[in-house]
C-alpha positions, -999 to +999 in steps of 0.1 A: -667+048-859-637+038-866-624+015-837-596+033-841-607+067-827-630+042-797-598+030-781-578+061-787-610+076-765-610+046-739-573+049-735-574+092-727-604+089-708-590+062-687-555+085-685-571+111-673-592+084-644-560+078-633-545+115-629-576+124-611-575+093-585-538+098-585-544+130-568-574+119-548-553+089-534-523+109-523-536+137-511-557+110-489-531+094-476-508+125-468-538+135-441-539+098-429-501+100-421-503+133-407-531+119-381-518+083-373-483+108-364-503+136-344-516+104-327-484+085-320-471+120-307-497+131-284-491+095-265-451+096-263-455+130-253-482+117-224-458+091-213-425+113-216-452+137-192-462+108-169-430+088-163-401+112-171-413+155-160-438+137-136-473+150-143-490+132-121-522+132-152-537+095-150-530+070-178-561+049-182-578+034-216-601+071-214-571+091-214-549+070-237-582+068-261-592+106-261-551+113-267-548+086-296-587+100-314-576+132-312-540+139-310-520+166-293-551+191-284-566+159-266-532+164-243-531+201-243-567+197-225-561+170-203-530+196-194-555+220-186-576+202-169-549+184-148-539+218-139-571+232-130-575+203-106-602+187-125-584+155-135 
């Protein structure tokens, strides 16, 4: 087979792989950004509730870890547990 054809096929395969992986990487980076934003929002809102609005949710490594991992849904769960008298 002609080396020019092999080079063209290799270039096409490389271009196709680049297009596929660039979309995958862009998608993963956007999801990671949303997860980080969710976690930061949860921690900031937890501290605002504690120190500005006076909600007596205990701020300890367990509550901070839960909010860092699960974000705003964890904060909502902590609020439900707090107002339910469980924490």
